[in-house]
N, C-alpha and C positions, 0 to 999 in steps of 0.2 A: 530383180523380180519382186513384185509387191504381193504380199500374201495376207495381210490383215483385211478382214471383211469391211472394216470401217473405211478403208481406202478404195473400196470398189464402188463403182457407180451402177445403179440399177438401169438396165435397158428395159424400158416399158414396152414389152411385147409379150404376148402370150399365144399359146397354141390351143387354148380352150375353145370348144365349140359345143353348143347344145343343139341337137338336131330335133326339129319339130316336124311331125307328120300329121297334117290335119290339126286337130286340137290336142293330140296326145304327145307328150314328151317321151322319147324312147328310153330314157334312163329313169329309174325310180328317184323320188325326191330325196331319199336318204342316201343315195349313191354319191360318191365324190366325182370330181371332174379332173382329168389330167391337165397339167399346165406346165409349160417350160418357161423358166425365167433365166435370163442371161445377164451376168454382171462382169464388166470389163474393169481393168485397173483404172483408177480415177484420172490418170494422165492420158488415157486413150480416148480421144474425142471424135473420131471418125464414125459418125452414126450410120453412114451408108455401109461401111465395112461391118459394123456390129450387127446390122440388120441381116446382111447376107450370111454371116456366120450363124446367127440365131435360126434363120430359115433353113439353112442346110442341115443343121443338127435336128431341128424339128421334123423335117421331112424324113430323116433317117431313123427317127424314133419309132420303133414298133412296140407298142405297149403289150404286155402279156395279158392273157385271158383273165387271170385273177389279179386284180389290183391290190395294193396294200390298204390298210385301214385309212379312212379319211383323216386328213391332217398329217399324213406321212410325206416324206420327201427323201430323195437321194440327191447328194451333191457330188458332182464330178468336177475336179479342178484340173485344168489343162494349162500347159505353157505352149503358146503358138510361136514358132520361130519366124524369122523374117521371110523365109521362102514358103510359109504356110504349112509346113510340116509340124507335127507335134513332138516336142521334146519329151514331154511326159503327160500322162493321163492317169489320174488316180481317183478312186472312190474315197471321198473325204467323209461322207456321212451316209449311213445306211438307213433305209426306210423301214426295215423290219420284214421286208419281202425280198428273198433272194432273187426271184424272177424280175421284180421291178428294178432292183439294183443292177442286175445283169443287163437289162434292156437299156438302162441309162448309159452304162459304160459302152455298150455296143453301139449306141447311137452316135456317140462322139467318135469312136473308132471308124465307123462306116462313113462319117462325114469327112474324114481326113483323106487326102490333104485338103486344107482350106486354101483360100486365095492368099497370095503373099501379103504381108503387112503393107500398108500404104507407105509410099516413099517419104511422106511428110512425118511419119512417126519416127522419132530419133533413136529409140531403143532397138536392141536386137531381138527382143521377144516381148510378149505380153501375156499376163496371166488372166485366165477367164474362169469364172465359176458358173456352172450350169446347175440349176435347181430343177429337178424333175419331181414335181409336186402332184399330190393327189388330195384335193380339198373338197 
């Protein structure tokens, strides 16, 4: 299992969206934007699988009514087993908002089980870090 952040590769995908209605932006300029970033172990190169996992967790993420302070993030670390089940899921970093942290953990749990790991991946599991950010 690979656990050092320096050995993780950033999957450049986000779930951020700004909704514009006419000329008015629906969120105030000072408000933050929710964003999900997903980091797989550096030896895991199947980008199609990474995208599917990212999307599944992103769709399961129900953000709370009250977000944390801008610049905050929750980090959930999971170990995905070969069959797509989760060996473990833990809150590694708190955002300062219990509701935000709970929504991050719940998103990962709701997304499980994930698809089985690709046959081409030689290991029995892969570690993934999910960063639930509010910027």
